GUZA-949608 format. One line per 5 residues: their letters; for each residue x, y, z of C-alpha. Coordinates in nm, 2 decimals. Each point is the difference from the previous one (the first is absolute). Example, Ala and Ser with C-alpha at 12.3 -4.5 7.8 and 13.67 -1.06 7.14 Angstrom:
2
as) 1.23,-0.45,0.78 ~ 0.14,0.34,-0.07
This chain:
489
mkhtp) -2.22,0.24,4.18 ~ -0.15,-0.08,-0.34 ~ -0.28,0.23,-0.14 ~ -0.23,-0.18,-0.24 ~ -0.22,0.25,-0.19
tpaas) -0.36,-0.04,0.09 ~ -0.26,-0.04,-0.27 ~ -0.10,0.37,0.04 ~ 0.37,0.12,-0.02 ~ -0.02,0.11,-0.37
tglaa) -0.33,0.18,0.08 ~ 0.16,0.17,0.30 ~ 0.30,0.11,-0.20 ~ -0.22,0.13,-0.28 ~ -0.20,0.20,0.26
leaql) 0.32,0.14,0.15 ~ 0.12,0.11,-0.35 ~ -0.33,0.16,-0.07 ~ 0.02,0.19,0.34 ~ 0.36,0.10,-0.09
aqdld) -0.11,0.13,-0.34 ~ -0.27,0.20,0.16 ~ 0.23,0.15,0.27 ~ 0.23,0.11,-0.28 ~ -0.28,0.16,-0.19
llelp) -0.12,0.18,0.30 ~ 0.34,0.13,0.06 ~ 0.04,0.09,-0.37 ~ 0.30,-0.22,-0.03 ~ 0.20,-0.05,-0.21
akpwv) 0.03,0.38,-0.05 ~ -0.04,0.12,-0.35 ~ 0.35,0.00,-0.18 ~ 0.15,0.33,0.01 ~ 0.37,-0.02,-0.10
ptrmh) 0.06,0.13,-0.35 ~ 0.12,-0.25,-0.26 ~ 0.37,0.00,-0.10 ~ 0.17,-0.12,-0.31 ~ 0.37,-0.02,-0.08
egapv) 0.10,-0.01,-0.37 ~ -0.32,-0.17,-0.08 ~ 0.02,-0.26,0.29 ~ -0.24,0.00,0.29 ~ 0.11,0.10,0.34
rdvvv) -0.12,-0.16,0.33 ~ -0.07,0.22,0.29 ~ 0.12,-0.26,0.25 ~ 0.16,-0.34,-0.04 ~ 0.02,-0.23,0.31
igagm) 0.27,-0.26,0.02 ~ -0.14,-0.28,0.22 ~ -0.36,-0.13,0.04 ~ 0.02,-0.15,0.35 ~ -0.19,0.15,0.28
cglaa) 0.17,0.34,-0.01 ~ -0.02,0.03,-0.39 ~ -0.35,-0.09,0.01 ~ -0.09,0.26,0.27 ~ 0.20,0.26,-0.18
iaklv) -0.16,-0.05,-0.35 ~ -0.35,-0.03,0.15 ~ 0.04,0.33,0.18 ~ 0.13,0.16,-0.32 ~ -0.30,-0.13,-0.20
ltgit) -0.25,0.11,0.27 ~ 0.17,0.35,0.01 ~ -0.07,0.04,-0.38 ~ 0.36,-0.08,-0.11 ~ -0.11,-0.27,-0.25
nvvay) 0.28,-0.01,-0.26 ~ 0.19,-0.25,0.21 ~ 0.13,-0.35,0.00 ~ 0.18,-0.23,0.24 ~ 0.24,-0.26,-0.11
daapa) 0.11,-0.32,0.20 ~ 0.26,-0.25,-0.09 ~ -0.21,-0.28,0.15 ~ -0.28,-0.19,-0.17 ~ -0.36,0.10,0.11
glegp) -0.08,-0.12,0.35 ~ 0.37,-0.03,0.10 ~ 0.08,0.36,0.06 ~ 0.16,0.09,0.33 ~ 0.14,-0.26,0.25
wvtfa) -0.33,-0.16,0.13 ~ 0.01,-0.33,-0.20 ~ 0.36,0.01,-0.10 ~ 0.28,0.06,0.25 ~ -0.23,0.09,0.29
rmqtl) 0.01,-0.34,0.19 ~ -0.22,0.09,0.30 ~ -0.34,-0.17,0.02 ~ -0.18,0.32,0.09 ~ 0.04,0.37,0.00
rspkt) 0.18,0.15,0.29 ~ -0.23,0.31,0.01 ~ -0.34,-0.01,0.20 ~ -0.29,-0.09,-0.24 ~ -0.18,0.32,0.09
lngps) 0.24,0.23,-0.18 ~ -0.14,0.21,-0.29 ~ 0.29,-0.07,-0.23 ~ -0.03,0.14,-0.35 ~ -0.37,0.08,0.03
lglpq) 0.06,0.37,-0.05 ~ -0.27,0.09,0.24 ~ -0.27,-0.20,-0.18 ~ -0.16,-0.25,0.25 ~ -0.13,-0.23,-0.29
ltfra) 0.36,-0.04,-0.12 ~ 0.14,-0.14,0.33 ~ 0.12,-0.35,0.04 ~ -0.27,-0.04,0.27 ~ -0.28,0.09,-0.24
wftaq) 0.14,-0.22,-0.26 ~ 0.05,-0.30,0.24 ~ -0.35,0.04,0.17 ~ -0.18,0.02,-0.32 ~ 0.11,-0.35,-0.08
wgvea) 0.04,-0.18,0.32 ~ -0.22,0.19,0.24 ~ 0.03,0.19,0.33 ~ 0.05,-0.32,0.21 ~ 0.30,-0.10,-0.21
wrsld) 0.14,0.35,0.03 ~ -0.03,-0.01,0.38 ~ 0.17,-0.34,0.02 ~ 0.29,0.11,-0.23 ~ 0.32,0.06,0.19
kipkg) 0.23,0.13,-0.25 ~ -0.04,0.03,-0.38 ~ 0.13,-0.30,-0.20 ~ 0.26,0.14,-0.25 ~ -0.18,-0.17,-0.29
kwmdy) -0.32,0.17,0.09 ~ 0.18,0.33,0.00 ~ 0.13,-0.06,-0.35 ~ -0.35,-0.10,-0.10 ~ -0.13,0.32,0.14
lvwyr) 0.27,0.21,-0.19 ~ -0.10,-0.16,-0.32 ~ -0.36,0.09,0.06 ~ 0.10,0.35,0.09 ~ 0.17,0.04,-0.33
kvlgl) -0.29,-0.15,-0.19 ~ -0.29,0.18,0.17 ~ 0.17,0.35,-0.05 ~ 0.10,-0.09,-0.35 ~ 0.35,0.12,0.06
pvrns) 0.24,0.01,-0.31 ~ 0.27,-0.25,0.09 ~ 0.22,-0.17,-0.26 ~ 0.16,-0.33,0.13 ~ 0.33,-0.17,-0.11
vrmig) 0.15,0.34,-0.09 ~ 0.34,0.10,0.15 ~ 0.16,0.35,0.01 ~ 0.36,-0.03,-0.13 ~ 0.11,0.36,-0.02
lapvg) -0.07,0.37,0.03 ~ 0.10,0.31,-0.18 ~ -0.10,0.36,-0.02 ~ -0.17,0.13,-0.32 ~ -0.05,0.38,0.05
dliai) -0.22,0.04,0.31 ~ -0.13,-0.37,-0.05 ~ 0.12,-0.33,0.14 ~ 0.06,-0.27,-0.26 ~ -0.05,-0.35,0.15
diega) 0.14,-0.30,-0.19 ~ -0.20,-0.31,0.05 ~ 0.01,-0.37,-0.11 ~ -0.20,-0.31,0.03 ~ -0.37,-0.02,-0.10
etgrv) 0.05,0.35,-0.12 ~ 0.32,0.12,-0.12 ~ 0.12,0.35,-0.11 ~ 0.01,0.35,0.15 ~ -0.27,0.18,0.20
lsrrl) 0.00,0.36,0.06 ~ -0.14,0.15,0.31 ~ -0.02,0.33,0.20 ~ 0.03,-0.18,0.34 ~ 0.14,-0.34,0.11
vlatg) -0.10,-0.17,0.32 ~ 0.23,-0.29,0.12 ~ -0.23,-0.22,0.21 ~ 0.27,-0.26,0.02 ~ -0.07,-0.16,0.34
rsglg) 0.24,-0.12,0.26 ~ 0.29,0.00,-0.24 ~ -0.05,0.36,-0.04 ~ 0.27,0.14,-0.23 ~ 0.27,-0.27,0.09
gfavp) -0.04,-0.37,0.04 ~ 0.10,-0.27,0.24 ~ 0.22,0.09,0.28 ~ 0.28,-0.28,-0.01 ~ 0.26,-0.03,0.27
dflng) 0.36,0.03,-0.11 ~ 0.08,-0.36,0.12 ~ -0.22,-0.14,-0.27 ~ 0.19,0.18,-0.29 ~ 0.14,-0.26,-0.22
idray) -0.18,-0.30,0.15 ~ -0.17,-0.21,-0.27 ~ -0.38,0.07,-0.01 ~ -0.07,-0.37,0.00 ~ 0.08,0.02,0.37
wahsa) -0.21,0.30,0.10 ~ -0.29,0.23,-0.08 ~ -0.14,0.32,0.12 ~ -0.34,-0.03,0.18 ~ -0.16,0.18,-0.30
ddidf) 0.13,-0.23,-0.26 ~ -0.20,-0.27,-0.16 ~ 0.11,-0.28,0.22 ~ -0.06,-0.37,-0.09 ~ -0.09,-0.12,0.35
dalkg) -0.07,-0.35,-0.10 ~ 0.37,-0.03,-0.10 ~ 0.08,0.07,0.38 ~ -0.16,-0.33,0.11 ~ 0.23,-0.17,0.24
krvav) 0.26,0.29,-0.03 ~ 0.17,0.19,0.28 ~ -0.11,0.36,-0.04 ~ 0.09,0.32,0.17 ~ -0.20,0.31,0.00
igaga) 0.16,0.34,0.08 ~ -0.21,0.25,0.22 ~ -0.28,0.01,0.24 ~ -0.26,0.21,-0.19 ~ -0.32,-0.10,-0.15
ssmdn) 0.13,-0.12,-0.33 ~ 0.26,-0.20,0.19 ~ -0.27,-0.19,0.17 ~ -0.21,-0.03,-0.31 ~ 0.28,-0.16,-0.20
aatal) 0.12,-0.22,0.28 ~ -0.36,-0.13,0.06 ~ -0.05,-0.06,-0.38 ~ 0.33,-0.20,-0.02 ~ -0.10,-0.20,0.32
eagag) -0.35,-0.07,-0.16 ~ 0.16,-0.12,-0.32 ~ 0.20,-0.26,0.18 ~ 0.34,0.16,0.09 ~ 0.21,-0.23,0.20
svdml) 0.09,0.29,0.24 ~ -0.04,0.38,0.00 ~ 0.22,0.22,0.22 ~ -0.08,0.36,0.06 ~ 0.32,0.20,0.02
irrke) -0.08,0.31,0.20 ~ 0.26,0.27,0.07 ~ -0.19,0.15,0.28 ~ 0.03,-0.12,0.36 ~ -0.38,0.02,0.05
mprin) -0.29,-0.02,-0.24 ~ -0.19,0.33,-0.06 ~ -0.33,-0.02,0.17 ~ -0.18,0.32,-0.04 ~ -0.11,0.17,-0.32
kltgi) 0.05,0.35,0.10 ~ -0.16,0.20,-0.29 ~ -0.31,-0.22,0.02 ~ -0.03,0.12,0.36 ~ -0.03,0.37,-0.10
gspgv) -0.20,-0.05,-0.33 ~ -0.25,0.29,-0.03 ~ -0.12,0.25,-0.27 ~ 0.25,0.24,0.18 ~ 0.29,-0.22,-0.10
vlgmh) -0.13,-0.04,-0.36 ~ -0.07,0.37,-0.05 ~ 0.26,0.15,0.21 ~ 0.32,-0.19,-0.03 ~ 0.10,0.14,-0.34
qlpda) -0.05,0.35,0.15 ~ 0.24,-0.05,0.28 ~ 0.36,0.16,0.00 ~ 0.26,-0.24,-0.14 ~ 0.16,-0.06,0.33
wkwkf) -0.33,-0.14,0.14 ~ -0.06,-0.22,-0.31 ~ 0.35,-0.14,0.04 ~ -0.06,-0.06,0.37 ~ -0.32,-0.20,-0.05
fdyta) 0.14,-0.22,-0.27 ~ 0.34,-0.04,0.14 ~ -0.16,-0.13,0.33 ~ -0.23,-0.24,-0.17 ~ 0.29,-0.13,-0.22
ltqtp) 0.20,-0.05,0.32 ~ -0.28,-0.18,0.19 ~ -0.11,-0.19,-0.31 ~ -0.34,-0.13,-0.10 ~ -0.08,-0.35,0.15
pprss) -0.12,-0.28,-0.23 ~ -0.38,-0.08,0.07 ~ -0.06,-0.24,0.29 ~ -0.18,-0.23,-0.24 ~ 0.29,-0.01,-0.25
tlrvs) 0.25,-0.08,0.28 ~ -0.21,-0.28,0.14 ~ -0.03,-0.13,-0.36 ~ 0.37,-0.07,0.02 ~ 0.06,-0.09,0.37
rhana) -0.27,-0.28,-0.02 ~ 0.24,-0.21,-0.22 ~ 0.24,-0.22,0.22 ~ 0.26,0.05,-0.27 ~ 0.01,0.38,0.02
rffld) 0.26,0.18,0.22 ~ 0.03,0.36,0.09 ~ 0.37,0.11,0.05 ~ 0.02,0.36,0.16 ~ 0.31,0.22,0.03
cgiva) 0.12,-0.19,-0.31 ~ 0.16,0.24,-0.24 ~ 0.15,-0.13,-0.32 ~ 0.36,0.06,-0.05 ~ 0.06,-0.17,-0.33
vkeda) -0.15,-0.25,-0.25 ~ 0.19,-0.23,-0.23 ~ -0.08,-0.29,-0.23 ~ 0.14,-0.31,0.12 ~ -0.05,-0.36,-0.12
gsllv) -0.32,0.05,-0.16 ~ -0.16,0.20,0.29 ~ 0.05,0.34,0.19 ~ 0.23,0.04,0.29 ~ -0.13,0.29,0.19
ettqg) 0.23,0.16,0.26 ~ -0.21,0.16,0.27 ~ 0.08,0.16,0.33 ~ -0.14,-0.32,0.16 ~ 0.24,-0.21,-0.20
pmryd) 0.00,-0.18,-0.35 ~ -0.33,-0.14,-0.14 ~ -0.06,-0.20,-0.31 ~ -0.31,0.04,-0.23 ~ -0.12,-0.12,-0.34
fliaa) -0.18,0.32,-0.06 ~ -0.04,0.35,0.13 ~ -0.28,0.24,-0.02 ~ 0.09,0.37,0.06 ~ -0.31,0.19,0.14
tgfsn) 0.21,0.33,-0.01 ~ -0.25,0.24,-0.15 ~ 0.05,0.25,-0.28 ~ 0.22,0.30,-0.07 ~ -0.05,0.35,-0.13
dfngr) 0.31,-0.04,-0.23 ~ -0.16,0.10,-0.33 ~ 0.35,0.02,-0.16 ~ -0.05,-0.38,-0.06 ~ -0.30,0.02,-0.21
pefaa) 0.06,0.06,-0.38 ~ -0.36,0.14,-0.05 ~ 0.10,0.29,0.24 ~ 0.35,0.07,-0.15 ~ -0.12,0.33,-0.15
iaphi) -0.11,0.14,0.34 ~ 0.20,-0.19,0.27 ~ 0.30,0.23,0.01 ~ -0.22,0.31,0.04 ~ -0.23,-0.11,0.28
rtwsd) 0.05,0.19,0.32 ~ 0.00,-0.21,0.31 ~ -0.02,0.07,0.37 ~ 0.38,-0.02,0.03 ~ 0.03,0.28,-0.26
srytq) -0.22,0.25,0.16 ~ -0.21,-0.08,0.30 ~ 0.20,-0.23,0.24 ~ 0.23,0.17,0.25 ~ 0.23,-0.16,0.26
emgpp) -0.22,0.16,0.28 ~ -0.28,-0.24,-0.10 ~ 0.21,-0.29,0.11 ~ 0.22,-0.26,-0.17 ~ -0.06,-0.06,-0.37
ragms) -0.20,-0.31,-0.08 ~ 0.00,-0.20,-0.32 ~ -0.34,0.00,-0.16 ~ -0.07,0.34,0.13 ~ 0.30,0.21,-0.08
dapdl) -0.05,-0.12,-0.37 ~ -0.38,0.06,-0.01 ~ -0.11,0.25,-0.26 ~ -0.07,0.35,0.10 ~ -0.35,0.05,-0.14
gpafe) -0.22,0.30,-0.05 ~ -0.36,0.03,0.13 ~ -0.16,-0.21,-0.28 ~ 0.27,-0.28,0.02 ~ 0.19,0.17,-0.28
frerv) 0.38,-0.05,-0.02 ~ 0.23,0.29,0.05 ~ 0.33,0.07,-0.18 ~ 0.34,-0.05,0.17 ~ 0.13,0.28,-0.22
pgscp) -0.26,0.26,-0.10 ~ -0.06,-0.01,-0.38 ~ 0.18,-0.33,-0.06 ~ -0.33,-0.21,-0.06 ~ -0.31,0.21,-0.03
mlshi) -0.23,-0.29,-0.06 ~ 0.05,-0.13,0.35 ~ -0.25,0.25,0.13 ~ -0.26,-0.18,-0.21 ~ 0.09,-0.35,0.12
hcfnd) -0.17,-0.11,0.31 ~ 0.13,-0.25,0.25 ~ -0.32,-0.17,0.14 ~ 0.16,-0.30,0.15 ~ 0.18,-0.12,0.31
aamlt) 0.29,0.22,-0.06 ~ -0.20,0.31,0.08 ~ -0.06,-0.11,0.37 ~ 0.27,0.23,0.16 ~ -0.15,0.31,-0.18
hgkvs) -0.36,-0.08,0.00 ~ -0.07,-0.26,0.27 ~ -0.15,-0.34,-0.06 ~ -0.26,0.10,-0.26 ~ 0.15,-0.15,-0.32
gdipa) 0.09,-0.37,0.08 ~ -0.24,-0.13,0.27 ~ -0.38,-0.07,0.01 ~ -0.10,0.23,0.30 ~ 0.06,0.34,-0.17
vsaga) 0.03,-0.06,-0.37 ~ -0.33,0.20,-0.08 ~ 0.15,0.30,0.17 ~ 0.32,-0.03,-0.19 ~ -0.18,-0.03,-0.33
drlvr) -0.21,0.31,0.09 ~ 0.32,0.19,0.08 ~ 0.17,-0.12,-0.32 ~ -0.29,0.10,-0.23 ~ -0.08,0.33,0.16
giaas) 0.36,0.09,-0.08 ~ -0.01,-0.14,-0.36 ~ -0.33,0.18,-0.06 ~ 0.12,0.34,0.13 ~ 0.32,-0.02,-0.22
lfaed) -0.19,-0.10,-0.31 ~ -0.25,0.28,0.05 ~ 0.29,0.26,0.06 ~ 0.19,-0.12,-0.31 ~ -0.30,0.05,-0.22
vethf) -0.12,0.32,0.17 ~ 0.00,0.19,-0.34 ~ -0.23,-0.26,-0.14 ~ -0.24,0.01,0.29 ~ 0.00,0.38,-0.01
anlia) -0.07,-0.01,-0.38 ~ -0.28,-0.25,0.07 ~ -0.14,0.24,0.26 ~ -0.01,0.29,-0.26 ~ -0.14,-0.23,-0.27
ydtpe) -0.28,-0.14,0.21 ~ -0.33,0.15,-0.13 ~ -0.28,-0.22,0.11 ~ -0.25,0.24,0.15 ~ -0.18,-0.05,0.33
llgde) -0.25,0.28,-0.08 ~ -0.17,0.02,-0.33 ~ -0.11,0.37,0.03 ~ -0.38,-0.06,0.05 ~ 0.03,-0.05,0.38
wvdst) -0.05,0.36,0.09 ~ -0.10,0.35,-0.13 ~ 0.24,0.30,0.06 ~ -0.20,0.25,0.20 ~ 0.27,0.28,-0.02
pllqk) -0.21,0.21,-0.25 ~ -0.28,0.02,0.23 ~ 0.21,0.21,0.25 ~ -0.03,0.31,-0.23 ~ -0.37,-0.04,-0.02
eaal) -0.04,-0.04,0.37 ~ 0.22,0.30,0.08 ~ -0.21,0.22,-0.23 ~ -0.31,-0.07,0.19
């Protein structure tokens, strides 16, 4: 459904922004800056640097600023307005989450998507809205950044890390190039977390002219008239298949290893504040049990996404169709499957992401030292090991990394994993819309507490030095001398 701004849209948005400003003023937000300034050899030191300015990065830096931690900056490799997946490799038409979720609003009603949307298109348009168009969500995030005045720098990529005393040196390139020193680092790096694309072994060595990962920048127009295969049955599989079909692909086959399509979104069924606030407090065996079960049952693609594929006569679904091998043959791909050989011009691997941070050069200084669940938390009594869970990072209460060998990389305790890789330790609070505000609150509470403790001597010195009087000395008269006179009477 297309939403055309009404003549009063700009007025409505201005009124919303004025109400938000008033709410912040009433709550005394942002809090007064309280973190002592640091310098290192004449160079300024940031209190926190956030890598990534998608939804999670924005929520994190907004919560930092509102908490009075203002000497902060977020860097994103993408140009402004293209942060995150929403208008790049996310090929769905609408978000999958219910429109009513609070998202990154941080408990501020005027900062919700609903308030932003209604201010421009009205209550009736909101009522008629089914799911949020992904472009509208991106527009909302752009407004979120603007209305809060968040310190975000675009087209800047982190290329390396190194310890400098008790600080973290962050090497960057792009629109800004050089080295930034910071006391804390937050990795708000989205679905790719700390790793990258999860690519099946059978695609190793296959020319990239014949295949792409679902998160690649795919030229779908080039697939017109072509025979296309899509691996998987998840949401991204459907979105990429539908996009290929809509671009005129000759045929699209969904190659699905499972014998049946997953149909029930289990975690959605138990969504509650209890899950958000309680999951990370559970014993490890219970955390494993929850996420092992949901990984086993899998999350189904949305009904609308699946119908978007199946409405095309040239789309086919092959269930119980595992891929045995892929090879280049006569200018195409010969795909050996459990259902027999199939031939395609192009293949899209909707195979997700991995936590294998050893393949990312920017993490080279920390990757060997990061403790994972397989190092310390997983035990055989929990059940069979599962890829994507066993290699998940073992994080502290504020999403901070822990060392595999104590003392081997002290700066890890100052680096916070606020992305999808945190799910096993913290629950789904750092990658999806429903609970991102709770995740940002948990993250910033931990950072604020650690910064305060680290500067405790300065804060105590400030306590002693504070000398602004409440009383000026003329507010009372000391009556003690009258006691002797009264006693003599």
